[in-house]
Structures are given as C-alpha cells and as structure tokens.
N, C-alpha and C positions, 0 to 999 in steps of 0.2 A: 180144420184138418186139411183143407185144400191148400192153404198157404203154407202149412208145415211141409207138405209133400213137395210143393214147388221150391221152397227154400232148400230142402234137403237135396232135391234133384239138381238145383243150381250149384250147390257146394260140391257134389260128386262130379258134375260136368266140368267144373272149374279145375278139379284135380286131374281129370282125365284128358283135358284139352292138350293136344300135342305141341302147340306152339308156345305154351306158357313157360314151362321149366322142365328140366330133366326128370325130377321126381318131386312130388309134393305130398305132404301129409295134411289132410283136412280134418279138423276136429270140430264137431258141432257140440257145444256145451248147452245143456238145457237145464233151466231151473225148474225142479219138480213142483214147486209151490205156485209159480206164476206162468209156467210154460214159456218163459222168455228164452230166446235163443241167441247165442253168440257164436259166430263162425270164425275160426282161426286157421290160417293157411301157413304152413311152415315149409320152407324149401330145405328138405333134408336128403341126405344120400340114401340110396336104396330105392325100392319100388314105390309106386304111387299107392297111398293108403288113405282110407277114410274111416273115422271113428265117430260114434255117437255116444257122448258121455253125459251122465246126469250128475249135477252138482250135489253136495251134501245138503240136506240130511238124508238123501237117498243112499242106499248101499248097493245099488245095481252095478255101478262102475261104468266102464267103457265097453262098448260092443262094436266089433268091426262091421263096416258096411261093404258089401260086395261091389266091386267095380267091374263094369263090363267094358271090354275093349272092342272096338270095331265101329264101322260106320254103316 
C-alpha cells in the first residue's frame, strides 16, 4: 500500500507541477486482478485533472482525484 500511495502522489504531483505544461490530465489505470498500475499523462486543454480508473472486469469506472494547489 505504501508504494501505491507514493505512485499516486507522484502522478498527482506531476499534473500539478507548474513548469511542465499548461494543463494535464493524469489517468492512473489499475488492473483489479493484479493491482498493476499504468500512468498516462495527456496534455489536454482545460484545467488540470487526475483520475483513477479500474480496468475491466471491474465495473467501478473512473473516479476523480482531488488536486491541491499551493506550496
């Protein structure tokens, strides 16, 4: 669980880092059978967003991750 929290925190920090891009969408895909993770970062117009998505056979779908701004 500790590595999962670190990986998720890194993905959210990468999306919120001000010098990288104007707006990013970070999607963390998780395989529910093996708990393997894949992080995809898209440079998309609009605000910074982060989502945690479970791959099929799960039916949970994607859930937004709250981003905190500030230093």
